[in-house]
C-alpha positions as CSV (number, residue, x, y, z in Angstrom):
1,M,50.1,90.0,21.9
2,S,52.8,91.4,19.4
3,A,52.7,89.5,15.7
4,T,55.2,86.9,14.5
5,T,56.2,88.7,11.6
6,T,58.4,92.2,11.0
7,P,59.2,94.6,8.1
8,A,61.8,93.2,5.5
9,G,65.0,93.0,6.8
10,A,64.2,92.8,10.2
11,R,64.5,89.5,12.4
12,R,62.2,88.0,13.9
13,R,61.7,88.9,17.8
14,N,60.8,85.0,18.7
15,D,64.3,84.4,17.0
16,F,65.9,80.9,18.4
17,S,69.4,82.4,17.3
18,D,68.7,85.7,19.6
19,S,68.6,83.5,22.8
20,P,72.2,81.6,23.7
21,A,70.0,79.4,27.0
22,R,67.3,78.4,23.8
23,V,71.1,77.3,21.7
24,T,72.3,75.4,25.0
25,T,68.8,73.8,25.4
26,A,68.8,72.7,21.8
27,I,72.2,70.8,22.4
28,V,70.7,69.3,25.7
29,A,68.1,67.8,23.3
30,L,70.4,66.5,20.4
31,V,73.1,64.8,22.9
32,G,69.6,63.7,24.4
33,L,68.1,62.8,21.0
34,L,71.3,60.8,21.1
35,L,71.0,58.9,23.7
36,I,67.4,57.5,23.2
37,I,69.1,56.1,19.8
38,V,72.1,54.1,21.8
39,S,69.5,53.0,24.6
40,I,67.7,51.6,22.0
41,G,70.5,49.9,20.3
42,M,71.7,49.3,23.5
43,A,68.8,46.9,23.9
44,A,68.4,45.3,20.7
45,G,72.3,44.4,20.2
46,L,72.1,42.4,23.2
47,D,71.2,39.0,24.7
48,A,69.4,40.5,28.1
49,G,68.1,43.3,26.4
50,W,66.7,46.0,28.3
51,A,68.1,44.1,31.3
52,W,71.6,44.5,30.5
53,K,73.8,45.7,33.3
54,Y,71.5,46.6,36.6
55,Y,69.1,48.1,33.8
56,T,71.5,50.5,32.2
57,P,69.9,50.7,28.8
58,V,67.2,52.2,30.6
59,I,68.9,54.3,32.5
60,V,70.2,56.0,29.1
61,L,66.7,56.3,27.3
62,G,65.4,58.1,31.1
63,V,68.0,60.4,30.5
64,G,67.6,60.8,27.4
65,V,64.2,61.8,27.7
66,L,64.4,64.6,30.4
67,A,66.7,65.8,28.1
68,V,64.4,66.0,25.5
69,G,61.6,66.8,27.6
70,F,63.9,69.9,29.2
71,F,64.2,71.6,25.6
72,A,60.1,71.1,25.1
73,V,59.0,72.8,28.6
74,F,62.0,76.0,28.3
75,N,61.3,76.6,24.6
76,I,57.1,76.5,24.8
77,E,56.6,79.7,23.2
78,W,58.9,79.5,20.1
79,L,57.4,75.4,19.6
80,G,54.1,76.9,19.8
81,D,55.1,79.5,17.2
82,L,57.0,77.1,15.1
83,V,53.7,74.9,14.9
84,S,50.9,76.8,14.3
85,G,52.7,78.4,10.6
86,R,51.0,77.4,7.2
87,A,55.2,75.6,6.5
88,A,54.4,73.5,9.9
89,L,51.6,72.2,8.1
90,S,53.5,70.9,5.4
91,G,56.5,69.4,7.3
92,L,54.1,67.6,9.2
93,L,52.8,66.4,6.8
94,V,56.2,65.7,5.2
95,A,57.6,64.0,8.3
96,V,53.8,61.5,8.9
97,M,54.7,60.4,5.1
98,C,58.1,59.5,5.9
99,L,57.0,58.0,8.8
100,A,54.9,56.0,7.3
101,A,57.0,54.5,4.4
102,V,59.6,53.4,7.6
103,V,56.7,51.5,9.0
104,V,55.8,50.1,5.4
105,W,59.6,49.2,4.9
106,A,59.8,47.6,8.4
107,A,56.7,45.3,8.2
108,A,57.5,44.2,4.9
109,A,61.1,43.1,6.0
110,Y,59.7,41.4,8.7
111,F,56.7,39.8,7.3
112,F,58.4,38.7,4.4
113,S,61.5,36.9,6.1
114,H,61.6,33.3,6.0
115,K,61.1,33.7,10.7
116,G,58.4,36.2,9.7
117,Q,55.7,35.1,12.4
118,V,53.5,36.4,15.3
119,S,51.9,35.1,18.7
120,L,48.2,34.4,18.9
121,P,46.5,34.6,22.1
122,R,45.4,30.6,22.9
123,V,47.5,29.5,20.3
124,K,50.6,27.3,21.8
125,K,52.9,28.2,18.8
126,P,53.5,30.9,16.9
127,V,51.5,31.4,13.8
128,P,53.9,31.9,10.5
129,L,52.8,35.2,8.4
130,T,54.7,33.9,5.3
131,K,54.8,30.8,3.1
132,S,57.8,29.8,1.7
133,W,59.2,27.1,-1.3
134,D,62.5,25.4,-1.5
135,M,63.4,26.0,-5.1
136,T,67.3,25.5,-4.8
137,K,68.5,22.1,-6.6
138,A,69.8,20.3,-3.5
139,R,67.1,21.0,-1.5
140,K,69.0,22.7,0.6
141,F,66.2,24.3,2.8
142,T,64.0,21.0,3.4
143,L,64.8,18.1,5.2
144,S,65.4,15.3,4.4
145,Q,62.7,12.1,4.2
146,K,64.5,10.3,7.5
147,S,64.3,13.5,9.1
148,I,60.9,13.9,8.3
149,E,59.9,9.6,9.2
150,Q,61.8,9.8,12.4
151,L,59.7,13.5,13.4
152,K,56.3,11.2,12.8
153,E,57.5,9.0,15.4
154,L,57.1,11.8,18.3
155,T,54.3,11.0,20.9
156,A,55.1,13.9,22.7
157,P,56.6,17.2,23.0
158,L,60.1,17.6,21.8
159,Q,61.9,20.4,23.1
160,I,65.3,21.9,21.7
161,T,66.9,25.0,24.1
162,V,69.5,26.3,22.6
163,L,72.2,28.2,25.5
164,G,73.2,31.2,24.0
165,R,73.7,31.2,20.0
166,L,75.1,28.2,17.5
167,P,78.0,29.9,15.8
168,D,79.7,28.5,11.8
169,P,83.2,27.2,12.2
170,E,86.2,29.6,10.7
171,T,87.2,27.6,8.1
172,P,84.9,25.9,6.0
173,Y,84.2,22.9,3.9
174,G,84.5,24.1,0.1
175,G,84.2,28.2,0.2
176,P,81.9,29.9,2.8
177,I,78.9,28.9,4.4
178,E,76.4,30.8,4.4
179,G,74.8,32.5,8.5
180,A,73.4,30.8,11.3
181,Q,73.0,27.7,9.5
182,A,72.5,26.0,12.9
183,E,69.5,28.1,13.3
184,D,68.0,27.6,10.1
185,L,68.1,23.7,10.0
186,L,66.4,24.1,13.8
187,A,63.4,26.1,12.5
188,M,62.9,24.2,9.8
189,Y,62.4,21.0,12.7
190,V,59.6,22.7,13.7
191,K,58.1,23.5,11.1
192,A,58.1,20.0,10.1
193,N,55.9,18.7,13.5
194,P,53.6,20.8,15.5
195,L,55.1,18.9,18.5
196,V,58.8,20.3,18.3
197,S,59.2,23.5,19.9
198,L,62.7,25.6,19.8
199,E,63.6,28.2,22.8
200,Y,66.4,30.5,22.9
201,I,68.2,31.4,26.8
202,R,69.4,34.6,26.1
203,G,67.6,36.4,28.5
204,N,68.5,38.0,31.9
205,E,70.8,36.8,33.5
206,E,69.5,35.2,36.4
207,D,66.6,34.0,34.5
208,A,69.2,32.1,32.6
209,A,71.5,30.9,34.9
210,R,68.1,29.3,36.5
211,R,66.7,27.9,33.7
212,I,70.4,26.5,32.6
213,K,70.4,24.8,36.2
214,V,67.1,23.3,35.6
215,L,68.3,21.3,32.3
216,A,71.7,20.5,33.9
217,E,69.9,19.3,36.3
218,K,67.8,16.4,33.6
219,L,71.3,15.9,32.0
220,R,72.8,14.7,35.7
221,R,75.4,17.7,35.4
222,S,76.4,20.7,36.7
223,S,75.7,24.1,35.1
224,E,79.4,24.7,34.6
225,E,79.3,21.8,31.7
226,L,77.1,23.3,30.1
227,P,78.4,26.0,27.9
228,F,78.1,28.9,25.6
229,G,76.4,26.7,22.4
230,T,75.3,24.0,23.9
231,L,72.0,22.6,22.6
232,V,69.7,20.5,25.0
233,M,66.9,18.2,23.9
234,T,64.1,16.9,26.5
235,Y,61.4,14.5,25.1
236,K,59.3,12.8,28.0
237,D,61.8,11.6,30.8
238,Q,65.2,11.9,28.5
239,A,67.4,14.8,28.2
240,K,70.4,14.8,25.8
241,S,72.9,17.4,24.7
242,C,75.5,18.0,22.2
243,Q,77.8,21.1,21.7
244,A,78.1,23.6,18.7
245,M,81.1,21.5,16.9
246,D,79.5,18.5,17.3
247,L,77.3,19.6,14.5
248,W,80.4,19.9,11.8
249,E,82.6,17.0,10.5
250,T,86.1,17.8,9.4
251,R,86.8,15.7,6.0
252,P,89.3,15.6,3.6
253,Y,88.8,17.7,-0.1
254,A,91.0,18.5,-2.8
255,A,92.4,22.1,-2.7
256,M,94.1,23.7,-5.6
257,G,96.8,21.5,-7.6
258,N,97.2,17.9,-5.9
259,Q,97.1,19.0,-2.8
260,V,94.7,17.4,0.0
261,Q,93.4,19.5,2.8
262,Q,91.1,19.5,5.7
263,G,87.9,21.0,5.8
264,Q,84.2,21.2,7.6
265,V,81.3,19.7,6.3
266,F,77.8,20.9,8.0
267,K,76.3,17.7,9.8
268,G,73.5,18.8,11.8
269,E,70.7,17.5,10.4
270,E,72.7,14.1,10.6
271,V,73.4,14.6,14.5
272,I,70.0,16.6,15.4
273,T,67.9,13.5,13.8
274,S,70.6,10.6,15.0
275,T,69.5,12.2,18.3
276,I,66.0,11.8,18.3
277,L,66.3,7.8,17.1
278,Q,68.1,7.7,20.4
279,M,65.2,9.1,22.2
280,L,63.2,7.7,20.7
281,D,63.9,4.0,20.9
282,P,62.7,2.6,24.5
283,R,65.4,0.0,25.6
284,K,68.5,1.4,26.7
285,P,71.8,0.6,26.2
286,K,73.2,-1.4,29.3
287,V,77.0,-1.7,30.4
288,Y,78.3,-4.0,32.8
289,F,81.8,-3.4,34.4
290,A,83.7,-6.3,35.3
291,W,84.4,-7.1,38.8
292,G,86.3,-9.0,40.8
293,H,90.2,-8.8,39.7
294,G,90.7,-5.6,41.9
295,E,89.0,-3.7,39.3
296,R,87.8,0.4,39.8
297,D,84.7,0.2,41.3
298,P,81.8,2.1,39.4
299,E,80.1,2.9,42.2
300,G,83.0,4.5,44.6
301,R,83.3,8.5,45.4
302,D,86.8,8.8,46.2
303,G,89.2,9.9,43.9
304,K,89.7,5.8,42.6
305,G,86.4,5.1,42.0
306,L,84.5,5.6,38.4
307,S,81.2,7.2,40.0
308,F,81.8,10.4,37.7
309,A,82.0,8.1,35.0
310,Q,78.8,5.9,35.8
311,D,76.9,9.1,36.5
312,R,77.8,10.6,32.7
313,M,76.5,6.9,31.3
314,Q,73.6,7.5,33.2
315,G,73.1,11.0,31.8
316,D,73.1,9.4,28.3
317,N,70.3,6.9,28.9
318,M,72.3,4.2,29.5
319,E,72.0,1.7,32.2
320,A,75.3,0.4,34.1
321,A,75.6,-2.9,36.5
322,K,78.2,-4.8,37.7
323,L,79.3,-8.3,36.8
324,M,81.3,-10.8,38.7
325,L,83.6,-12.4,35.9
326,V,84.4,-15.1,37.9
327,S,81.4,-16.7,38.8
328,A,79.5,-15.8,35.7
329,E,78.8,-19.0,33.5
330,K,78.4,-15.7,30.0
331,I,78.2,-12.4,29.4
332,P,74.4,-11.7,29.6
333,D,72.8,-11.5,26.4
334,D,71.6,-8.1,27.8
335,C,75.4,-6.9,27.7
336,D,75.9,-3.9,25.2
337,L,79.5,-3.0,26.1
338,L,81.7,-4.8,29.0
339,V,84.2,-2.6,30.7
340,V,87.4,-3.7,32.2
341,C,89.1,-0.8,34.3
342,G,92.0,-1.6,35.9
343,P,92.1,-5.1,36.8
344,K,95.0,-6.0,39.2
345,L,95.0,-10.2,39.7
346,A,95.6,-12.5,36.5
347,F,92.2,-13.8,34.6
348,Q,91.8,-17.0,34.1
349,P,91.3,-19.4,30.6
350,K,87.6,-19.8,31.9
351,E,87.1,-16.0,31.8
352,L,88.9,-15.6,28.5
353,E,87.2,-17.4,26.4
354,M,84.3,-16.0,27.7
355,L,85.2,-12.9,26.8
356,R,86.4,-14.2,23.4
357,D,83.1,-15.9,23.0
358,Y,81.3,-12.3,23.7
359,V,83.7,-10.4,21.5
360,V,84.1,-12.7,18.6
361,G,81.4,-15.1,18.2
362,R,78.6,-12.5,19.9
363,K,80.2,-9.3,17.7
364,G,80.0,-7.9,21.9
365,R,82.1,-4.4,22.5
366,L,84.8,-4.7,24.9
367,L,87.1,-1.4,26.2
368,V,89.8,-2.6,28.3
369,C,91.5,0.3,30.4
370,L,94.9,-1.2,32.1
371,D,98.0,0.7,34.3
372,E,101.3,0.9,34.0
373,Y,103.6,-2.8,33.5
374,R,104.7,-4.2,37.2
375,P,106.3,-7.6,36.4
376,E,104.7,-9.0,39.9
377,A,101.0,-8.2,38.1
378,E,100.7,-10.0,35.3
379,L,97.4,-10.3,33.7
380,G,97.2,-12.8,31.2
381,L,95.5,-10.3,28.6
382,E,98.3,-9.9,26.4
383,A,97.8,-12.4,24.2
384,F,93.9,-12.3,24.4
385,L,94.0,-9.0,22.8
386,A,97.3,-9.7,20.9
387,E,94.0,-11.4,18.8
388,F,92.0,-8.0,17.8
389,G,95.5,-6.5,16.4
390,V,96.6,-4.9,20.1
391,A,99.8,-5.0,21.4
392,V,100.4,-4.4,25.0
393,G,103.4,-2.9,25.4
394,R,105.5,-4.4,29.3
395,D,106.9,-0.9,29.6
396,K,105.9,2.4,31.0
397,V,105.1,5.4,29.3
398,I,108.2,8.3,29.4
399,E,107.4,11.4,27.8
400,S,109.9,13.7,27.1
401,D,108.6,17.0,26.4
402,R,108.3,18.9,30.1
403,R,105.6,21.0,28.5
404,Q,103.6,17.5,28.8
405,R,104.0,16.6,32.0
406,S,103.6,16.8,36.0
407,G,105.1,14.5,38.1
408,Q,103.4,11.3,36.9
409,M,100.8,12.8,35.0
410,T,101.2,13.2,31.5
411,M,99.6,15.7,28.9
412,A,98.1,13.6,25.5
413,V,97.2,16.3,22.6
414,E,97.9,14.0,19.5
415,F,94.5,12.3,18.2
416,G,93.8,9.7,15.7
417,F,91.7,10.5,12.6
418,H,88.6,8.8,14.7
419,P,85.1,9.2,15.4
420,A,86.0,8.7,19.0
421,V,88.3,11.3,19.0
422,N,87.4,13.6,16.6
423,R,85.9,16.3,18.4
424,L,89.6,16.4,20.5
425,R,91.5,16.5,17.8
426,E,89.7,19.7,15.9
427,G,89.6,20.9,19.7
428,R,93.0,20.9,20.3
429,L,91.6,19.6,23.5
430,P,93.9,17.7,25.2
431,V,93.6,14.7,27.9
432,V,95.4,14.0,30.8
433,F,97.0,10.0,32.0
434,G,98.5,9.0,34.5
435,P,101.3,6.4,35.2
436,A,100.7,4.3,32.1
437,R,101.8,1.5,29.6
438,T,102.1,1.6,25.7
439,V,99.2,-0.1,23.5
440,R,99.7,0.0,20.0
441,R,98.9,-2.1,16.6
442,I,101.1,-5.1,16.0
443,D,103.9,-4.5,13.2
444,D,103.1,-7.7,11.3
445,Y,99.5,-8.6,12.2
446,R,97.6,-9.8,9.7
447,G,94.0,-10.8,10.9
448,D,90.8,-9.5,9.8
449,W,90.8,-6.6,12.7
450,N,91.2,-3.3,12.0
451,V,93.3,-1.0,14.4
452,D,93.4,2.5,14.7
453,P,95.4,4.6,17.3
454,L,93.0,6.8,19.3
455,V,95.7,9.0,21.8
456,S,99.5,9.1,21.3
457,G,102.2,10.9,23.3
458,S,104.8,13.5,22.0
459,E,107.4,12.6,19.4
460,G,109.5,12.4,21.8
461,S,107.9,9.8,24.1
462,Y,108.3,6.2,24.5
463,G,107.7,2.9,26.6
464,E,110.7,2.6,28.9
465,T,111.4,-1.5,28.6
466,D,114.3,-1.2,31.3
467,L,112.3,-1.0,34.5
468,D,114.6,-2.2,37.0
469,T,117.1,0.9,36.3
470,Y,113.7,3.0,36.0
471,Y,112.6,2.2,39.3
472,G,115.5,1.4,40.9
473,R,117.9,4.4,39.9
474,G,114.8,7.1,38.4
475,Q,117.0,6.8,34.9
476,A,115.2,6.6,32.0
477,S,116.7,6.6,28.4
478,F,115.4,5.6,24.8
479,Q,117.3,2.5,23.6
480,E,116.9,2.3,19.7
481,G,115.4,-1.9,19.1
482,A,115.1,-2.6,22.6
483,D,112.2,-0.1,23.8
484,S,108.8,0.6,22.8
485,P,109.1,3.0,19.5
486,R,108.4,6.4,19.2
487,P,105.9,8.0,19.4
488,A,104.3,6.2,22.6
489,G,100.8,4.8,22.1
490,Y,97.8,5.6,24.9
491,A,94.9,4.7,23.2
492,V,94.1,2.5,20.0
493,A,90.3,0.7,18.6
494,S,90.2,-2.6,16.9
495,W,87.2,-3.1,14.9
496,A,86.2,-6.3,12.5
497,G,85.0,-6.0,9.0
498,Q,85.8,-4.2,5.7
499,A,87.1,-0.3,6.4
500,P,84.6,2.0,5.3
501,M,85.6,4.8,2.5
502,P,86.2,8.6,3.7
503,G,83.4,10.0,5.4
504,G,81.4,6.5,5.3
505,R,80.1,4.7,8.4
506,M,80.9,1.4,9.7
507,Q,78.6,-1.3,10.4
508,K,77.0,-1.3,13.8
509,E,77.0,-4.8,14.0
510,L,80.6,-5.1,14.3
511,G,82.4,-6.3,17.1
512,R,84.8,-3.5,18.7
513,V,87.8,-3.7,21.0
514,V,89.5,-0.5,22.6
515,V,92.4,-0.7,24.9
516,F,93.8,2.2,26.7
517,G,97.7,1.8,28.5
518,D,96.0,3.7,31.8
519,S,93.1,4.1,34.4
520,N,93.2,6.7,35.8
521,W,92.2,9.1,32.8
522,C,89.0,8.1,33.3
523,S,88.6,7.6,37.3
524,N,87.1,10.3,39.5
525,Q,90.6,12.0,39.6
526,L,91.0,12.8,36.4
527,F,87.6,12.5,34.9
528,R,86.8,16.0,34.5
529,A,89.9,17.0,33.8
530,Y,90.7,19.2,30.2
531,G,89.1,16.7,27.8
532,N,88.7,13.6,29.3
533,E,85.1,13.2,30.1
534,S,85.1,14.3,26.3
535,L,87.1,11.0,25.8
536,F,85.0,9.2,27.8
537,S,81.9,10.1,26.1
538,G,83.0,9.5,22.9
539,T,84.7,6.7,23.7
540,I,81.5,4.6,25.2
541,K,79.0,6.6,22.0
542,W,81.4,4.9,19.2
543,M,81.6,1.5,20.9
544,L,77.8,1.5,21.5
545,G,77.3,2.8,17.4
546,Q,75.6,5.9,19.2
547,D,78.4,8.5,17.4
548,K,76.1,8.2,14.0
549,R,72.9,5.9,13.8
550,I,71.9,7.9,10.7
551,A,73.5,8.6,7.6
552,I,72.4,12.0,6.1
553,E,75.0,13.7,3.6
554,P,75.4,17.3,3.6
555,K,73.4,19.1,1.3
556,K,75.8,21.1,-1.1
557,S,75.2,24.4,-2.6
558,D,73.8,25.8,-5.5
559,A,75.9,29.4,-5.9
560,Q,77.9,29.2,-9.0
561,G,81.3,32.3,-8.3
562,F,81.9,34.3,-11.2
563,T,84.7,36.0,-11.5
564,L,85.0,39.3,-13.4
565,L,88.0,40.4,-15.1
566,P,89.5,44.1,-14.9
567,A,88.0,45.4,-17.9
568,H,84.6,44.2,-16.8
569,R,84.9,45.7,-13.5
570,Y,85.9,48.7,-14.7
571,M,82.9,49.1,-17.9
572,T,80.5,47.8,-14.2
573,W,82.0,50.9,-12.3
574,F,81.3,53.6,-15.5
575,A,78.1,52.2,-16.1
576,A,77.1,52.7,-12.6
577,G,78.8,56.3,-12.3
578,A,77.3,57.3,-16.1
579,A,73.3,55.6,-14.7
580,V,73.5,58.6,-11.4
581,V,74.8,61.4,-14.1
582,L,72.1,60.4,-16.2
583,L,69.8,60.3,-14.1
584,M,70.1,63.8,-12.9
585,L,70.1,65.1,-16.4
586,V,67.0,63.8,-17.1
587,A,65.5,65.1,-13.8
588,G,66.9,68.3,-14.2
589,L,65.7,68.2,-17.9
590,T,62.5,67.7,-17.2
591,A,62.2,70.6,-14.3
592,W,63.4,73.0,-17.2
593,I,60.8,71.7,-19.8
594,R,57.8,72.1,-17.2
595,R,58.8,75.4,-15.9
596,R,59.3,76.7,-19.7
């Protein structure tokens, strides 16, 4: 065969640039390498991995490999000449050293990260490869003692499943929030107890849908009710869920000057530990539905029934039962909450006395959902509810804003600062009501109960008291002093005791009364409309004291900011540039001295 070298000034016979076909194959190979890099990036950056969109990353990778293989086959002779020389051996050694450096760097980045772990055969949980110490002043990366004590009570595996990812809020409290706080917190629970396991559903679309359906069945919900960012915890035969937004709480804080602004505080540990405590409690709260006055049927499956609400309570580990109030001697001792929803007949004095003894004497919880006022249907509840500072109007809510009404239905988006509606207020979720009467705090009330507004109408809404004109002629207009004041109130919460400080928790053993001016909002017809289900769940949990059962204050960051003056910034830039130039001079001088 011919030699691979030629006299000086002549080209090599096997020079790559002599053949346009080889240049074309080289371009194809470069495109193939680019496709290989793109496919790996797609698989690494997407939740579905290699299975995304009919295995598109796999197809792209295959096309890239074929392009590189075509180049190798077409230029096999040139490649043989290339790797047979001394320069090729030196290049190969450099490539091996570079590859070894990349492998060492990747291994160090993985092993020395806080999530560095490896799965071993016959070992159920991943084995950590690193040891970390929490050196922060506030012990930010360590669970509180309250959480550790609750985890010690576990006697069976606790599975925590996250649908997708848990995002951080856009407007955090008191400065920027470090990324993936919720995921770091969940990792702390897994590390604290071997019975706790964590799983993220981010895989194949069909597989993810199947697993989400299984979780929805445990929660007695549909798959559509478990959106992105839902956290599900299962323990024995129980299952509970919460949303990503439940892990943060809005609190007022002092901004620059004398202004008070609202910011978000990360309360993930309090929410998760409280949920674990509820699952460890073997006793299920029992909710009774009053019966005998034409109330809505908690087992009714038609649009007027409350079966959706009852299913939600059972999914939240509660028991529901009916109570014939007319024939009862007293409210049962195991009653944690009594619901009176949509009564049509008047209550007898004996029944009102039973309700009074239950709420005041036994510090019970009472939820009352009325309907629009009808003169022919006096219930006798107005004076009873006035004892708790609640004024029930003999009127009908009129919503003047056309954007917030549709026929007999009205939409409310104004919520008070109360634990039962915090999620609705922060998420701006509307609530749909049917024909309603107004409920509000009595203006001159001087009793021992605290009354907070829950849901209100728009600024132009009010309570129409001239019902003869309204029902007879279909006309309504606001009359100052005669009609109920603006804005109209749809719901209020009343509770006994001293008001807590901002961000604090009220005592759980206090009596609580919540009154709605409508009962359609929680019926099957409207239960799953907009934020109605969230309002029902939040109200029930607050009344039962399940909104927060363990108070764990958020841990403050130890980070301290330092502001550079303009002169300092210029000095920093100059020093960085001068350092680079100085290093180049030193390297050049060293090479010159060695050559001398």
